[in-house]
C-alpha positions in Angstrom: 0.0 0.0 0.0 1.4 3.4 -0.9 2.1 5.3 2.3 2.3 8.7 0.6 -1.4 8.6 -0.2 -2.4 7.9 3.4 -3.2 10.6 5.9 -1.2 9.6 9.1 -4.2 10.8 11.2 -6.2 7.9 9.7 -3.8 5.2 10.9 -4.2 3.3 14.2 -2.7 0.3 16.0 -4.6 -3.0 16.5 -5.3 -1.9 20.1 -6.8 1.4 18.9 -8.8 -0.3 16.2 -10.1 -2.9 18.7 -11.2 -0.2 21.1 -13.0 1.7 18.3 -14.9 -1.4 17.2 -15.6 -2.8 20.7 -13.6 -5.9 20.1 -10.3 -7.3 21.4 -7.0 -6.7 19.6 -6.8 -10.4 18.8 -10.0 -10.0 16.7 -8.3 -7.3 14.6 -5.4 -9.6 14.0 -7.9 -12.3 13.0 -9.4 -9.9 10.4 -5.8 -9.5 9.0 -5.3 -13.3 8.9 -8.7 -13.8 7.2 -7.9 -11.2 4.6 -10.5 -8.7 5.8 -7.9 -6.1 6.8 -4.5 -5.1 5.5 -1.8 -3.6 7.7 0.2 -0.6 6.6 3.9 -1.2 7.4 5.9 2.0 8.3 9.2 0.2 8.7 11.5 -1.3 6.2 11.3 -5.0 5.4 8.2 -5.7 7.4 9.7 -4.3 10.6 8.1 -1.6 12.7 4.5 -1.1 13.9 1.6 -2.5 11.9 -1.0 0.2 11.5 -4.4 0.1 10.0 -6.4 2.7 8.0 -9.6 3.8 9.6 -11.6 3.1 6.4 -10.2 -0.4 6.2 -11.0 -1.1 9.9 -14.6 0.1 9.4 -14.9 -2.1 6.3 -13.6 -5.2 8.1 -15.9 -4.6 11.1 -18.9 -4.2 8.8 -18.1 -7.4 6.9 -17.7 -9.3 10.2 -20.8 -8.0 11.8 -22.9 -8.7 8.6 -21.8 -12.3 8.6 -22.3 -12.9 12.3 -26.1 -12.3 12.1 -26.4 -13.1 15.8 -29.9 -13.3 17.2 -30.2 -12.4 20.9 -32.9 -14.3 22.7 -34.2 -12.9 26.0 -33.8 -15.2 29.0 -37.0 -16.8 30.2 
């Protein structure tokens, strides 16, 4: 991903993305593993912090929530 076209204010860590979406950081990493989210690498040769674009995080969360289709049933 071309870093020059990305506004640094739109980048966040997995922990920040998780807090924004109301999930755990491991969930954000699972989105990456499943191909729902792509990390932006600021370091050379895949070193340095992995950051995620706000738009990409929102898209991954939406895809995950749409697939979950959880139905909450009130306790009797």
